[in-house]
N, C-alpha and C positions, 0 to 999 in steps of 0.2 A: 503493499500500500504506500501510496506517496504522500509526501508530508511537506508543509511549506519550509523552505529553505531560509536559513537567516543566520547572520554573524553573530559571533559570540557576544553575550551581552557584557563580558568583562573589558572589552576593549572599548576605546573611545569611540570608534564608529558603531559598535554594539550599543553604547548608550543613546547615541542618536536615533539607533533603529528603534529602541524601546519607547523613545519620546513620540516616533513617528507612528508605531505600531498600536500603543496602547489606547489613544483617544478612538480610534476606528472600530474598536472591539463593540463598542455601545451604542454607537451611531452609525444606523444603516445608511445614513445619508452621505457619510464620506466615503470615499474613494479608496480602493485597495491600495496600502502604502506602496510607493514606487519601489521599496526596496525586497517587497515580498514576491518571490518568484517561484515557479514550479520546476520541475526537473528541467534541465537545458535552459533555463532563463525564461521559460514560456511564463505567460500571463497564470496569474492564480487566484481570479477573481471568485470562482466557484468556491475553491478550496478554503480561501479566506471567510467567504461568508458562511459556510458550514462551522467554521471555527468560532466565528464571531455568534452565530446561534446558539451553539454550545455553551459560550461564556454568559449568555443571556439568560438561557434555560437554566443553568446552574443557579444563578443568583435569584431567580423566580423561585426554584425549589428553596433555598435558603430563606426565602423570606415565608413560603407557605409553611416551613417546619418551625417557625418563630411564631407566627401568627394563625393557628388552626382555627382558632374561634372566629377570627375576622373572615377567613375563608368559607368557614360553613355558615356564615351570615350571610355573604354576598353571593356564594355560588362560587364553583372553582372557574367557570369562564370569565366571570366578572373580576375575580381576584387576579387572576393571573395577567389579564390585560390592564388593570390598575398598576400591576407589580412592575409590568414591563415598562409602563410610563415612568415610574420610579427609578427603575434602573438605567434608562437611558439619561435621566435628569441627574443621578446621583450615583457616580460610580464608588467602589470600596476603596477605603483608605487603610485597611488593616490586612494582614495576611491572613487572620482568624476571621473564619466563615461566620461564626456565630456573632461577631460583633457587626455584620452588615444588618442594614435596616433600622439602626437605632433611631434614625430620623424619619421613618415610614409613617409614624402616628401623624407626624406635622405635615407629610405629604397628603394623608387620607384626608385631614380637615380641610385642606384647599382643593381636594380633587373635586372636579366639576360633578363628576356623575356620582359622587357619593355624598351629595348635599341632602339627599331626602334621609340620609341616616346619621343625624348630627351626633349621634352618640358613638358611633363606629371608631372615631378616633381615640376616645377614652377608652375603649374595650382594648384596642390596640397597645395603649400605654400600659395598661394592666398587663397584657401578655409580655410586653418588653421587660415590666417590672418582676414577672416571673421567672424570665429568663436570669435576668441580672442577678436575682436572689439565688438561683439554682448554682451559677457560677462564683458567687461571692467566696471569701474567705472564710475558712472555719472557725468559730470561736465557740466558748462556753457561754451557754445564756444565764442571765441573771437569775438565780434560783429564789424561791418564796422565803426561805429561810434567812438569806441575806437581808431582804427588805424588813422581814419580821423582826430582826435583831435591832433594828435602829427605833430607839426612842419615840414614841407618838409626837412628843412636842419638837422634834427634829426632822420629821418627815417632809416638813414644807421647804427644808433648806436643801434638800437632796438634789443633786445634777444627775442626769443618767447617761451614759454611752450606749448609743445604739449598737445593736449586733450588725455586723457587716452586711447581713442579708436583708436587713429590714427595708422596706419601701413603705410610703405612704403616698396614695393617690387619691384625688378629690375629682370628682366628675358632678357636673350640672344635671347629669341624667342618672338612670339605673343602671349605670354600666357595670356594676359588679354583679348584679342578677343577671344582665345579658350574658357577661364573660362565663359566669359560672355555668348556665344551661348549656351555652354552646361549646364549652369545654369537655362536657361530659358526652355519653354515647347515646344517651336516651333521647327520644324525640323530645323536639321543643315545642311547647304548647303556647298560648298567649300570655303575655307579660304585662300584668295589669298595673303594675305600678309605675309612677310617672316622677317619683320624687329623686333628688339628689342622692348621691351615695359615694362613700368613701370607702377604700379598701386598705386594708393591711396585710401586706406580703410578708412573710417570714418563711425561716428554713428550720423548725425546731425538728430535731431527731432526723436531719438530712432529708426531710421531704419537704418540699415547697408547699405552703399553704396561702390560700388567700382569703381573709375575713371580711366579711362586710362590716362596717363599724355603726354602731348606735350613734344617734345625735350628740355632738360634741366631742367624740371619742378621737375622732380624727384630728381635730385642732389640738386636744391636749396632747396626744401623743407627738404631732408635728410639732409642738411647742417644746415639748422635752429633748427632741432629735435636735431642736435648734439651740438647745443649750440653757433653755429657760429652768428655773427652780421648779419643783413639783407645786409648789403653792402658786406660782405666777401662772404656770400653764393651766392649773384647774380653775383660777380666777378669770382666765381669759375664756375657756371652754364655757364655764357656767354664765357668763355675761352673754355669750354667744347664743346660748341653748338653754332656756330654762329646764328642759327635762336632763341636762347632762348628770350622770350617776358616776362619781368617783370612784365609787368603791368596785362598780362594776367594769370600770376602765381600767382599774390597776389589775383587776382578775384577767380582763382579756391580755393585757400586756405581758403579764406573767405566764399564762397558760401558751401564749405564740411564742414566747422567746424572744421578744422585740429588743430586750436592752440586754447588754453583756456585764455591765458594771454601773456602781454607783459611786459617788463621792459626795462631800460636804461642799455646797457652794460657797464662794467667797464673799 
């Protein structure tokens, strides 16, 4: 089987070759680079187009692997067409394929044909958060006994260190519910809720979990992750939502393993 012929990338001319070769991989409007030839110096347009298509398909497949709920919602043909536009607009910048598509949610948000699904970008952000949590560094989670050992009158002064896998995502739509039903294999029925939702993404016991948070809890945990004391974060959450339950919020964050350590605030 014939392959495209090129000069070694390690040479000066090889570096120029790479400069000319790479942009054409994702843009079908570009001509085959002049330095790309077939056997005996013949034109290699067909071979280059095959190679270009394989690169695009590989990147689309990578996006499908990261965003399965989004693809289930839209259907595979719609998803792959949308992903193809993203691939052409945004080439990869990392050799790690799982890093590709980090800005895909932002692309979805402005993609013309996805405007009828305004919550879709937030579902994608939760999926991206899931993958980031999966690849995050390992660390022991804060144990309930560590927190229980703190005198009650000093709890408000505590500052929390987030677990490396912890992510909090806020949506003006029921994105957590939509994400959850579309990541499962069961049939998806009507979703009745229309309220805004926040997600807590963590990785306790090495398994990534996504929790839908009660009102105010996302704001509280976000404050702790930003370095606020427990008293300050709780006050802000309670002011924003009269139904905020501090005890329930603490229970959720401990069960989820959202934090790794505590210290006394300065």
